[in-house]
MILO-824794 format. One record per residue (C-alpha): x, y, z; residue number from 1. Coordinates in Angstrom, 2 decimals, m for minus. Layout:
+---------+---------+---------+------+
|      xx |      yy |      zz | resi |
+---------+---------+---------+------+
|       X |       Y |       Z |  NUM |
...
+---------+---------+---------+------+
! end
This chain:
+---------+---------+---------+------+
|      xx |      yy |      zz | resi |
+---------+---------+---------+------+
|  m84.99 |  139.85 |  m13.47 |    1 |
|  m81.91 |  140.19 |  m11.30 |    2 |
|  m80.17 |  136.88 |  m10.66 |    3 |
|  m79.44 |  135.86 |   m7.06 |    4 |
|  m75.70 |  135.45 |   m6.72 |    5 |
|  m74.27 |  132.40 |   m4.99 |    6 |
|  m71.42 |  132.74 |   m2.50 |    7 |
|  m68.91 |  131.36 |   m5.00 |    8 |
|  m69.91 |  134.12 |   m7.42 |    9 |
|  m68.25 |  136.84 |   m5.33 |   10 |
|  m65.46 |  137.51 |   m2.85 |   11 |
|  m65.05 |  140.27 |   m0.28 |   12 |
|  m61.95 |  139.31 |    1.73 |   13 |
|  m58.30 |  138.62 |    0.90 |   14 |
|  m58.71 |  139.52 |   m2.77 |   15 |
|  m55.71 |  138.46 |   m4.85 |   16 |
|  m54.39 |  139.18 |   m8.34 |   17 |
|  m55.59 |  135.68 |   m9.31 |   18 |
|  m59.10 |  136.68 |   m8.26 |   19 |
|  m58.93 |  139.73 |  m10.52 |   20 |
|  m57.63 |  137.66 |  m13.45 |   21 |
|  m60.53 |  135.23 |  m13.01 |   22 |
|  m62.94 |  138.15 |  m12.75 |   23 |
|  m61.66 |  139.56 |  m16.04 |   24 |
|  m61.83 |  136.19 |  m17.79 |   25 |
|  m65.37 |  135.55 |  m16.54 |   26 |
|  m66.61 |  139.00 |  m17.47 |   27 |
|  m67.17 |  140.00 |  m13.84 |   28 |
|  m66.98 |  143.31 |  m11.98 |   29 |
|  m65.24 |  144.84 |   m8.96 |   30 |
|  m66.13 |  147.49 |   m6.41 |   31 |
|  m63.75 |  150.07 |   m4.98 |   32 |
|  m64.03 |  153.25 |   m2.95 |   33 |
|  m60.97 |  154.72 |   m4.68 |   34 |
|  m60.42 |  155.07 |   m8.43 |   35 |
|  m57.36 |  157.05 |   m9.42 |   36 |
|  m58.11 |  160.37 |  m11.15 |   37 |
|  m61.86 |  159.65 |  m11.04 |   38 |
|  m63.35 |  161.64 |   m8.15 |   39 |
|  m66.93 |  160.89 |   m9.26 |   40 |
|  m66.58 |  157.18 |   m8.50 |   41 |
|  m69.58 |  155.68 |   m6.70 |   42 |
|  m68.40 |  152.81 |   m4.42 |   43 |
|  m71.79 |  151.13 |   m4.90 |   44 |
|  m71.47 |  150.93 |   m8.70 |   45 |
|  m69.67 |  148.02 |  m10.39 |   46 |
|  m66.43 |  148.60 |  m12.29 |   47 |
|  m65.31 |  146.52 |  m15.28 |   48 |
|  m61.66 |  145.39 |  m15.01 |   49 |
|  m59.78 |  144.83 |  m18.28 |   50 |
|  m56.23 |  144.14 |  m17.06 |   51 |
|  m54.02 |  143.83 |  m13.99 |   52 |
|  m50.32 |  144.63 |  m13.89 |   53 |
|  m47.56 |  142.87 |  m12.01 |   54 |
|  m47.64 |  145.67 |   m9.43 |   55 |
|  m51.31 |  144.98 |   m8.68 |   56 |
|  m52.63 |  148.04 |  m10.49 |   57 |
|  m55.95 |  147.20 |  m12.15 |   58 |
|  m57.08 |  148.88 |  m15.37 |   59 |
|  m60.84 |  149.44 |  m15.40 |   60 |
|  m63.32 |  150.68 |  m17.96 |   61 |
|  m65.79 |  153.43 |  m17.03 |   62 |
|  m68.07 |  154.45 |  m19.89 |   63 |
|  m65.34 |  153.88 |  m22.46 |   64 |
|  m62.56 |  155.57 |  m20.48 |   65 |
|  m59.70 |  153.76 |  m18.73 |   66 |
|  m58.85 |  154.39 |  m15.08 |   67 |
|  m56.82 |  152.57 |  m12.45 |   68 |
|  m57.49 |  150.91 |   m9.10 |   69 |
|  m54.94 |  149.46 |   m6.68 |   70 |
|  m55.56 |  145.85 |   m5.72 |   71 |
|  m55.57 |  146.80 |   m2.02 |   72 |
|  m58.47 |  149.20 |   m2.65 |   73 |
|  m60.79 |  146.54 |   m4.13 |   74 |
|  m63.58 |  145.83 |   m1.64 |   75 |
|  m65.53 |  143.21 |   m3.55 |   76 |
|  m65.22 |  141.02 |   m6.63 |   77 |
|  m68.16 |  139.52 |   m8.52 |   78 |
|  m67.01 |  136.79 |  m10.85 |   79 |
|  m70.12 |  136.69 |  m13.02 |   80 |
|  m71.93 |  139.42 |  m14.85 |   81 |
|  m75.36 |  139.21 |  m16.43 |   82 |
|  m74.39 |  141.76 |  m19.11 |   83 |
|  m71.34 |  139.82 |  m20.19 |   84 |
|  m68.63 |  141.71 |  m22.05 |   85 |
|  m65.40 |  140.62 |  m23.70 |   86 |
|  m62.08 |  141.62 |  m22.19 |   87 |
|  m59.61 |  142.37 |  m24.97 |   88 |
|  m56.73 |  141.03 |  m22.89 |   89 |
|  m58.00 |  137.49 |  m22.31 |   90 |
|  m58.78 |  134.65 |  m24.66 |   91 |
|  m62.23 |  133.60 |  m23.49 |   92 |
|  m63.54 |  134.30 |  m26.97 |   93 |
|  m64.79 |  131.28 |  m28.84 |   94 |
|  m68.29 |  131.32 |  m27.39 |   95 |
|  m68.58 |  135.10 |  m27.79 |   96 |
|  m67.75 |  135.49 |  m31.49 |   97 |
|  m70.14 |  134.76 |  m34.39 |   98 |
|  m70.08 |  131.01 |  m35.00 |   99 |
|  m71.09 |  131.42 |  m38.65 |  100 |
|  m70.91 |  134.20 |  m41.22 |  101 |
|  m72.76 |  134.28 |  m44.52 |  102 |
|  m71.47 |  136.18 |  m47.54 |  103 |
|  m72.91 |  137.01 |  m50.95 |  104 |
|  m70.54 |  137.09 |  m53.93 |  105 |
|  m70.94 |  137.14 |  m57.68 |  106 |
|  m71.17 |  133.34 |  m57.47 |  107 |
|  m73.96 |  133.11 |  m54.91 |  108 |
|  m74.45 |  132.95 |  m51.15 |  109 |
|  m72.07 |  130.97 |  m48.94 |  110 |
|  m72.00 |  130.03 |  m45.26 |  111 |
|  m68.64 |  129.92 |  m43.48 |  112 |
|  m68.14 |  128.37 |  m40.05 |  113 |
|  m65.74 |  129.58 |  m37.37 |  114 |
|  m62.55 |  127.54 |  m37.63 |  115 |
|  m60.11 |  129.41 |  m35.39 |  116 |
|  m59.81 |  132.41 |  m33.10 |  117 |
|  m57.01 |  133.68 |  m30.90 |  118 |
|  m55.71 |  136.81 |  m29.23 |  119 |
|  m52.17 |  137.99 |  m28.65 |  120 |
|  m52.57 |  141.56 |  m27.60 |  121 |
|  m52.68 |  143.99 |  m29.35 |  122 |
|  m54.03 |  141.68 |  m32.07 |  123 |
|  m57.00 |  139.34 |  m32.34 |  124 |
|  m57.71 |  136.97 |  m35.24 |  125 |
|  m60.94 |  135.29 |  m36.33 |  126 |
|  m60.96 |  132.77 |  m39.17 |  127 |
|  m63.91 |  131.23 |  m40.99 |  128 |
|  m63.93 |  128.32 |  m43.45 |  129 |
|  m66.05 |  126.65 |  m46.09 |  130 |
|  m65.44 |  124.03 |  m48.76 |  131 |
|  m67.48 |  124.82 |  m51.84 |  132 |
|  m66.04 |  121.99 |  m54.03 |  133 |
|  m67.95 |  119.57 |  m51.77 |  134 |
|  m71.04 |  120.57 |  m53.74 |  135 |
|  m69.54 |  120.35 |  m57.21 |  136 |
|  m66.47 |  118.13 |  m56.90 |  137 |
|  m64.50 |  120.73 |  m58.83 |  138 |
|  m62.16 |  123.02 |  m56.87 |  139 |
|  m62.20 |  125.59 |  m59.70 |  140 |
|  m65.93 |  125.52 |  m60.41 |  141 |
|  m66.82 |  128.73 |  m58.57 |  142 |
|  m63.49 |  130.38 |  m57.79 |  143 |
|  m64.42 |  130.89 |  m54.14 |  144 |
|  m61.57 |  130.95 |  m51.58 |  145 |
|  m61.80 |  128.62 |  m48.59 |  146 |
|  m61.04 |  131.14 |  m45.83 |  147 |
|  m62.49 |  134.40 |  m44.56 |  148 |
|  m60.47 |  136.29 |  m41.96 |  149 |
|  m60.73 |  139.20 |  m39.55 |  150 |
|  m57.63 |  140.76 |  m37.97 |  151 |
|  m58.47 |  143.17 |  m35.15 |  152 |
|  m55.64 |  145.46 |  m34.10 |  153 |
|  m56.17 |  147.38 |  m30.84 |  154 |
|  m54.56 |  150.78 |  m30.45 |  155 |
|  m54.73 |  152.69 |  m27.17 |  156 |
|  m55.91 |  156.26 |  m27.60 |  157 |
|  m55.90 |  158.22 |  m24.36 |  158 |
|  m58.21 |  156.43 |  m21.95 |  159 |
|  m59.78 |  154.13 |  m24.52 |  160 |
|  m58.99 |  151.97 |  m27.58 |  161 |
|  m59.49 |  152.10 |  m31.32 |  162 |
|  m59.86 |  148.91 |  m33.35 |  163 |
|  m58.34 |  148.70 |  m36.81 |  164 |
|  m60.09 |  145.85 |  m38.62 |  165 |
|  m58.76 |  144.04 |  m41.69 |  166 |
|  m61.18 |  141.68 |  m43.46 |  167 |
|  m59.73 |  139.27 |  m46.02 |  168 |
|  m61.27 |  136.64 |  m48.28 |  169 |
|  m58.60 |  134.24 |  m49.48 |  170 |
|  m55.65 |  136.45 |  m50.43 |  171 |
|  m57.78 |  139.50 |  m51.18 |  172 |
|  m58.27 |  142.41 |  m48.81 |  173 |
|  m62.01 |  143.11 |  m48.87 |  174 |
|  m62.44 |  145.80 |  m46.22 |  175 |
|  m60.33 |  147.82 |  m43.83 |  176 |
|  m62.07 |  149.99 |  m41.27 |  177 |
|  m61.38 |  151.77 |  m38.00 |  178 |
|  m63.76 |  151.68 |  m35.03 |  179 |
|  m63.61 |  154.48 |  m32.47 |  180 |
|  m65.86 |  154.59 |  m29.36 |  181 |
|  m68.64 |  155.13 |  m28.99 |  182 |
|  m70.04 |  154.99 |  m32.54 |  183 |
|  m67.59 |  156.00 |  m35.27 |  184 |
|  m66.56 |  153.74 |  m38.16 |  185 |
|  m64.19 |  154.97 |  m40.88 |  186 |
|  m63.63 |  152.87 |  m43.99 |  187 |
|  m60.06 |  152.89 |  m45.28 |  188 |
|  m60.31 |  150.17 |  m47.93 |  189 |
|  m63.43 |  149.08 |  m49.78 |  190 |
|  m63.72 |  146.13 |  m52.14 |  191 |
|  m67.48 |  145.68 |  m52.17 |  192 |
|  m70.06 |  146.55 |  m54.80 |  193 |
|  m68.81 |  149.02 |  m57.44 |  194 |
|  m65.36 |  149.27 |  m55.88 |  195 |
|  m62.51 |  150.84 |  m57.87 |  196 |
|  m60.63 |  147.52 |  m57.70 |  197 |
|  m63.29 |  145.36 |  m59.39 |  198 |
|  m66.54 |  147.29 |  m59.97 |  199 |
|  m68.43 |  144.27 |  m61.33 |  200 |
|  m67.54 |  141.85 |  m58.55 |  201 |
|  m70.07 |  141.43 |  m55.76 |  202 |
|  m68.97 |  140.83 |  m52.18 |  203 |
|  m71.12 |  141.55 |  m49.14 |  204 |
|  m72.48 |  140.07 |  m45.93 |  205 |
|  m76.04 |  138.98 |  m45.28 |  206 |
|  m78.10 |  141.15 |  m42.96 |  207 |
|  m78.04 |  138.50 |  m40.23 |  208 |
|  m74.24 |  138.31 |  m40.35 |  209 |
|  m73.87 |  142.10 |  m40.22 |  210 |
|  m75.98 |  142.16 |  m37.08 |  211 |
|  m73.89 |  139.33 |  m35.59 |  212 |
|  m70.70 |  141.29 |  m36.25 |  213 |
|  m72.26 |  144.44 |  m34.79 |  214 |
|  m73.25 |  142.57 |  m31.62 |  215 |
|  m69.76 |  141.11 |  m31.36 |  216 |
|  m68.04 |  144.50 |  m31.56 |  217 |
|  m70.42 |  145.97 |  m28.99 |  218 |
|  m69.40 |  143.32 |  m26.45 |  219 |
|  m66.00 |  144.90 |  m25.90 |  220 |
|  m65.48 |  146.59 |  m22.55 |  221 |
|  m64.44 |  150.05 |  m23.64 |  222 |
|  m67.59 |  151.95 |  m24.46 |  223 |
|  m68.65 |  150.81 |  m27.93 |  224 |
|  m72.28 |  151.50 |  m28.82 |  225 |
|  m72.21 |  150.93 |  m32.57 |  226 |
|  m75.33 |  151.20 |  m34.69 |  227 |
|  m76.32 |  149.29 |  m37.84 |  228 |
|  m76.08 |  152.31 |  m40.17 |  229 |
|  m72.31 |  152.50 |  m39.58 |  230 |
|  m71.91 |  149.17 |  m41.39 |  231 |
|  m73.80 |  149.88 |  m44.62 |  232 |
|  m70.57 |  149.28 |  m46.53 |  233 |
|  m70.88 |  145.56 |  m45.70 |  234 |
|  m74.36 |  145.01 |  m47.12 |  235 |
|  m75.70 |  144.00 |  m50.55 |  236 |
|  m77.69 |  147.18 |  m51.24 |  237 |
|  m75.82 |  149.08 |  m54.01 |  238 |
|  m77.38 |  152.37 |  m52.88 |  239 |
|  m76.64 |  152.15 |  m49.16 |  240 |
|  m72.97 |  153.10 |  m49.34 |  241 |
|  m70.58 |  155.03 |  m51.53 |  242 |
|  m66.89 |  154.84 |  m50.75 |  243 |
|  m65.20 |  158.15 |  m50.00 |  244 |
|  m61.46 |  158.54 |  m49.52 |  245 |
|  m60.57 |  158.47 |  m45.83 |  246 |
|  m57.50 |  160.26 |  m44.56 |  247 |
|  m56.07 |  157.67 |  m42.21 |  248 |
|  m53.56 |  154.84 |  m42.44 |  249 |
|  m54.05 |  151.44 |  m40.84 |  250 |
|  m51.30 |  150.99 |  m38.24 |  251 |
|  m48.63 |  148.48 |  m39.20 |  252 |
|  m48.47 |  146.05 |  m36.28 |  253 |
|  m45.72 |  143.88 |  m37.78 |  254 |
|  m43.14 |  145.82 |  m35.77 |  255 |
|  m44.70 |  144.80 |  m32.43 |  256 |
+---------+---------+---------+------+
! end
């Protein structure tokens, strides 16, 4: 059911760059009669802003493609959006990311809680933590690292973005994969079941956690519509995925 918007939820006059920044942070939308290089724009349809430059030029997302709107051409701003998405350029993240992830290793199943998340474009980091010695009193009893991490590196490709994802467990790189809108996932590094690095070691995510990650990725505002089958490499089923060599290199962002 469509929610009735209060007056403070939108603005139609004297729209400022601060209004656009708030709109982006709150996951809102704008309306404009003019979108540069997009003649099919419908002024009655909402547009999702993802950034605003110092010159007042607003970057918007339309079905996974990036276009531009001048601040002076914005006719209306709605600060809230029922179908909330995540802007990659703002740090309103903590309530949008999975709060817990569960993994299965050779030593059993473990739950890790979100301990930190931040974004400094073009990179985003998520970190999860658990303390298995609490159960045994012996830090070496199971050999499980304390931290699980995700580094998301955003790379602009034409009018959209790719995400290069690095997933580490302790000091070990478990998975590297590239996400391309709308529904392409390429695996560049695989350290799951029957990997060439340690074929006997088990590392995977529970089904619930895979779905949580899938939902998280699909919240981004540049046309992702990922499906569960693209993430078979993360699950426990030894028959669901076989690693094949992928001809791409994860971009080195250390030079940024």
